[in-house]
VEXBAMAR-958592 format. One record per residue (C-alpha): x, y, z. Coordinates in steps of 0.25 Angstrom, whole numbers, padded with zeros to 4 digits, always signed. Layout:
N
XYZ;...
# end
This chain:
490
+0000+0000+0000;+0005+0014-0003;+0002+0027+0003;+0001+0039-0007;+0001+0052-0001;-0006+0063-0009;+0004+0074-0004;+0017+0066-0003;+0025+0055-0009;+0019+0040-0010;+0021+0031+0002;+0022+0016+0000;+0013+0010+0010;+0043-0091+0090;+0040-0099+0093;+0042-0104+0102;+0032-0115+0100;+0034-0123+0087;+0034-0138+0089;+0047-0142+0083;+0055-0155+0084;+0068-0149+0085;+0066-0142+0098;+0069-0154+0107;+0072-0145+0119;+0059-0137+0120;+0055-0135+0134;+0042-0131+0141;+0038-0128+0155;+0023-0128+0158;+0018-0123+0172;+0004-0123+0177;+0001-0121+0192;-0013-0122+0198;-0009-0126+0213;-0005-0113+0219;-0007-0114+0234;-0015-0101+0236;-0020-0098+0222;-0022-0111+0214;-0026-0111+0200;-0034-0121+0191;-0030-0120+0177;-0014-0119+0176;-0011-0133+0176;-0021-0135+0165;-0014-0124+0158;-0001-0131+0159;-0006-0144+0155;-0012-0138+0143;+0000-0131+0139;+0008-0144+0141;+0000-0151+0131;-0001-0139+0121;+0014-0137+0120;+0016-0152+0116;+0004-0153+0107;+0006-0140+0100;+0020-0134+0102;+0027-0148+0101;+0033-0149+0115;+0037-0163+0120;+0032-0167+0134;+0047-0169+0138;+0049-0154+0134;+0039-0149+0144;+0040-0147+0159;+0027-0145+0167;+0026-0139+0181;+0012-0138+0187;+0006-0135+0200;+0016-0140+0211;+0027-0142+0202;+0027-0128+0197;+0035-0122+0209;+0045-0110+0207;+0057-0119+0208;+0051-0129+0198;+0047-0118+0188;+0060-0111+0188;+0068-0124+0187;+0060-0129+0175;+0062-0116+0168;+0077-0117+0170;+0079-0132+0168;+0068-0135+0158;+0066-0123+0150;+0080-0117+0150;+0089-0129+0152;+0081-0138+0144;+0080-0129+0131;+0090-0123+0121;+0089-0112+0111;+0079-0115+0100;+0070-0123+0110;+0056-0119+0114;+0053-0116+0128;+0039-0114+0134;+0036-0109+0148;+0021-0110+0152;+0015-0105+0165;+0001-0106+0171;-0001-0101+0185;-0001-0089+0194;+0007-0077+0190;+0010-0064+0198;+0019-0052+0200;+0029-0048+0211;+0037-0035+0213;+0049-0034+0204;+0061-0039+0212;+0072-0034+0202;+0067-0021+0196;+0065-0027+0182;+0050-0025+0181;+0044-0012+0176;+0032-0014+0184;+0039-0018+0196;+0033-0032+0196;+0038-0046+0193;+0029-0056+0186;+0029-0070+0192;+0025-0084+0190;+0019-0091+0202;+0024-0105+0204;+0016-0115+0213;+0024-0112+0225;+0022-0097+0225;+0017-0095+0239;+0019-0079+0240;+0022-0067+0232;+0037-0069+0234;+0038-0085+0234;+0041-0093+0222;+0037-0084+0211;+0044-0084+0198;+0047-0070+0194;+0047-0065+0179;+0062-0062+0181;+0065-0076+0184;+0057-0081+0172;+0063-0071+0163;+0077-0075+0167;+0074-0089+0163;+0068-0086+0150;+0080-0078+0146;+0088-0091+0147;+0079-0097+0136;+0087-0089+0125;+0084-0095+0111;+0072-0103+0115;+0058-0102+0110;+0051-0098+0123;+0036-0096+0126;+0031-0092+0140;+0016-0094+0143;+0011-0088+0156;-0003-0091+0160;-0003-0082+0173;-0003-0068+0177;+0009-0059+0179;+0003-0046+0182;+0008-0033+0189;-0002-0024+0184;-0016-0028+0189;-0025-0017+0194;-0030-0023+0207;-0026-0032+0219;-0032-0046+0220;-0046-0047+0224;-0054-0060+0227;-0047-0072+0222;-0050-0076+0207;-0045-0091+0206;-0043-0089+0191;-0033-0079+0192;-0018-0084+0190;-0012-0075+0201;-0008-0079+0215;-0018-0073+0226;-0009-0075+0237;-0002-0063+0231;-0013-0054+0236;-0008-0040+0235;-0011-0028+0226;-0005-0028+0212;+0000-0016+0204;-0009-0007+0196;-0005-0004+0182;+0002+0010+0180;-0007+0021+0176;+0001+0024+0164;-0001+0010+0159;-0017+0011+0158;-0021+0011+0144;-0007+0008+0139;-0001-0006+0135;+0000-0015+0147;+0014-0015+0154;+0021-0028+0152;+0023-0037+0165;+0028-0049+0158;+0032-0062+0165;+0042-0064+0154;+0051-0053+0149;+0050-0053+0134;+0061-0061+0127;+0063-0063+0112;+0062-0078+0113;+0050-0078+0123;+0035-0077+0120;+0027-0076+0133;+0012-0078+0133;+0004-0073+0146;-0010-0076+0150;-0014-0061+0153;-0008-0047+0152;+0000-0041+0164;-0012-0035+0171;-0021-0047+0170;-0023-0060+0178;-0022-0073+0172;-0034-0083+0174;-0034-0097+0178;-0044-0104+0169;-0047-0115+0178;-0045-0130+0177;-0046-0130+0162;-0034-0120+0160;-0032-0105+0158;-0038-0097+0146;-0024-0092+0142;-0017-0105+0141;-0029-0112+0135;-0031-0102+0124;-0016-0101+0121;-0016-0116+0118;-0028-0115+0110;-0022-0103+0102;-0011-0111+0097;-0015-0126+0098;-0028-0123+0090;-0023-0111+0082;-0035-0103+0088;-0026-0091+0088;-0023-0091+0073;-0031-0079+0071;-0028-0077+0056;-0029-0092+0052;-0015-0093+0046;-0012-0106+0054;-0002-0099+0063;-0004-0095+0077;+0005-0083+0081;+0008-0078+0095;+0000-0065+0092;-0012-0074+0088;-0010-0082+0101;-0010-0070+0109;-0022-0064+0102;-0030-0077+0104;-0027-0080+0119;-0030-0065+0122;-0044-0066+0114;-0047-0080+0121;-0043-0075+0135;-0052-0062+0134;-0063-0071+0129;-0062-0079+0141;-0063-0067+0150;-0075-0062+0142;-0082-0075+0144;-0080-0077+0158;-0078-0069+0171;-0065-0074+0175;-0056-0062+0170;-0062-0052+0181;-0048-0050+0187;-0043-0045+0173;-0055-0036+0170;-0060-0047+0160;-0047-0048+0152;-0036-0058+0149;-0025-0054+0140;-0014-0064+0137;+0000-0058+0133;+0011-0062+0124;+0025-0056+0126;+0035-0059+0115;+0043-0052+0104;+0032-0046+0095;+0038-0054+0083;+0032-0067+0090;+0017-0062+0088;+0016-0065+0074;+0024-0078+0074;+0017-0092+0075;+0018-0098+0089;+0025-0110+0082;+0037-0101+0077;+0050-0108+0081;+0059-0095+0083;+0065-0093+0097;+0064-0078+0094;+0056-0070+0084;+0061-0071+0070;+0066-0058+0064;+0056-0050+0056;+0055-0055+0041;+0057-0046+0029;+0045-0053+0023;+0033-0045+0021;+0024-0058+0022;+0029-0059+0036;+0026-0045+0039;+0011-0048+0034;+0011-0060+0043;+0015-0052+0055;+0005-0041+0052;-0007-0051+0050;-0004-0058+0064;-0008-0044+0070;-0022-0045+0064;-0032-0048+0076;-0047-0049+0079;-0050-0035+0074;-0061-0033+0085;-0062-0018+0080;-0067-0023+0066;-0056-0015+0060;-0059-0015+0045;-0049-0010+0034;-0053-0010+0020;-0044-0007+0008;-0050+0001-0004;-0053-0001-0015;-0049-0016-0012;-0038-0024-0006;-0031-0026-0020;-0024-0014-0026;-0016-0011-0039;-0003-0002-0038;-0007+0013-0038;-0022+0010-0033;-0027+0019-0022;-0030+0012-0009;-0038+0015+0004;-0041+0009+0017;-0054+0010+0025;-0054+0005+0040;-0065+0004+0050;-0067-0001+0064;-0078-0004+0074;-0068+0000+0085;-0061+0014+0087;-0046+0013+0088;-0033+0018+0082;-0031+0013+0068;-0018+0008+0062;-0017+0004+0047;-0004-0003+0043;-0001-0008+0029;+0009-0019+0026;+0012-0019+0011;+0017-0031+0003;+0032-0027+0006;+0030-0027+0021;+0030-0012+0023;+0021-0007+0034;+0014+0006+0033;+0005+0013+0044;-0007+0018+0035;-0014+0023+0047;-0012+0032+0055;-0004+0040+0046;+0002+0054+0046;-0010+0059+0039;-0020+0054+0049;-0012+0058+0060;-0012+0073+0055;-0027+0072+0055;-0026+0068+0070;-0034+0055+0067;-0025+0047+0077;-0028+0034+0070;-0041+0032+0077;-0052+0024+0069;-0066+0026+0076;-0076+0014+0077;-0084+0014+0064;-0075+0023+0057;-0069+0020+0043;-0055+0026+0040;-0050+0027+0026;-0036+0028+0023;-0032+0036+0016;-0044+0046+0017;-0044+0058+0009;-0050+0066+0020;-0036+0066+0028;-0026+0056+0022;-0017+0063+0012;-0013+0050+0005;-0018+0039-0003;-0014+0024-0004;-0009+0019-0017;-0006+0004-0020;+0009+0004-0024;+0021-0006-0023;+0023-0016-0017;+0012-0024-0023;+0007-0037-0015;-0001-0039-0003;-0002-0029+0008;-0008-0029+0022;-0016-0018+0029;-0017-0019+0044;-0028-0011+0051;-0026-0010+0067;-0036-0003+0077;-0031-0001+0091;-0042+0002+0101;-0033+0008+0112;-0030+0022+0117;-0019+0031+0110;-0008+0028+0120;-0009+0013+0117;-0010+0015+0102;+0002+0024+0102;+0010+0013+0109;+0006+0004+0098;+0008+0014+0087;+0023+0015+0091;+0026+0002+0084;+0021+0008+0070;+0030+0016+0061;+0029+0030+0064;+0020+0039+0054;+0029+0049+0047;+0024+0064+0046;+0018+0061+0033;+0014+0047+0030;+0013+0033+0036;+0022+0024+0045;+0029+0014+0037;+0039+0003+0039;+0046-0003+0027;+0055-0014+0033;+0047-0027+0033;+0054-0032+0046;+0051-0019+0053;+0036-0020+0049;+0036-0034+0055;+0042-0029+0068;+0032-0017+0069;+0020-0027+0066;+0025-0036+0077;+0027-0025+0087;+0013-0020+0084;+0007-0034+0086;+0013-0034+0100;+0008-0020+0103;-0006-0024+0099;-0006-0036+0108;-0002-0029+0121;-0011-0026+0132;-0015-0012+0138;-0020-0008+0152;-0034-0002+0152;-0038+0006+0164;-0042-0006+0172;-0027-0011+0172;-0030-0024+0166;-0023-0026+0153;-0030-0029+0140;-0026-0031+0125;-0025-0019+0116;-0037-0017+0108;-0034-0018+0093;-0039-0024+0080;-0031-0026+0067;-0035-0031+0053;-0029-0032+0040;-0032-0031+0025;-0023-0037+0014;-0022-0030+0001;-0015-0032-0012;-0007-0022-0021;-0006-0027-0036;+0001-0021-0048;
# end
């Protein structure tokens, strides 16, 4: 797609998880704890049993490569020893390593000054008897993970590790995965965080070879699903085993699709029951990883994300994984059709059933990215990029746009992405920082294919962050994205 200003010159518009026979030293440590003395749970051992079966049947682990610790076996000493001897000592670079934990989680005051929020996130072994006894701090876990250099590591935590809840504990909820003998007020979120992206309070410090899935956001409580197992682990397994997360039907399940699926199903669980009252009706699983992992199949073999490919087809593949459920019913339409000949004029109509900030991105057949909207002309008219519910925006519009679109080289298939972000301006500006800057007269452009891919991957990650509303309980960012494919012919 090419932009032709009427007053200026023309602008040209891991895993971790592949079943593989050669990885003889793969290692998994699976932990599930119900039998806490003072705050017993019901579904964590079931979660561990289900994960044990899943990683054999779907990810190809052998039973001899898996160590399970459940209930009374899962003491602090046993967990740390298994991590050292089984995961670290029993694997080598190139092997897969899985650490799965279902049980109580908590936070404690930071004991070495390395936490921005002043809190250490902790796992609670079965012998956790007080707020200072036998906890496993995030610092200890991260020190062990750093010894797994070159391995393909995935961490799955079906527990809560929150330091940002807005209220102290009230009456006991037996379905909350948090120890109730630690009965003291918890920290409120900083006022400056309200309405902005939720501060990270990660159990695992991000590492390039580690992908971490968590059952809830930092400000939420994970729930025990009862004897049948928890909603997060159940839906995580279903997402991959049954390919239920394959949103675009291409036969692949990406990490981004898994996250979207478990978020959607976790929220559906809350909407259909009254078991999420401690979270104000929300459950928002998290994925912490290098943004390049989001668009990769969960069966990718790489120990670290592969470098960006110069191939435009890979760029399109990355872009298409960003498309989501489009709850705003965002509707882009290319005029007069989606097939153009060189030199033919082009227009875009976009409407939505929701109000939000609109972004329109074009990726041409050579892989170049152009931000069509907002642009310098709309900014001068103080449009602020807002699309009102029921409104149709035409790009270009002779009423205020001083340019026109003209189909020019390169020929081939292009991709138009329309994105609507339903958040306040501060959140949108945080997100917009990842887009190319719009020059004083024109449109933001990235020419280099590898940089386009990095930009899209970073946008993908930004769109899947959580924010803190006034009640202090994190929720997913509200956004919709859809696409239109078009063709330019000679």
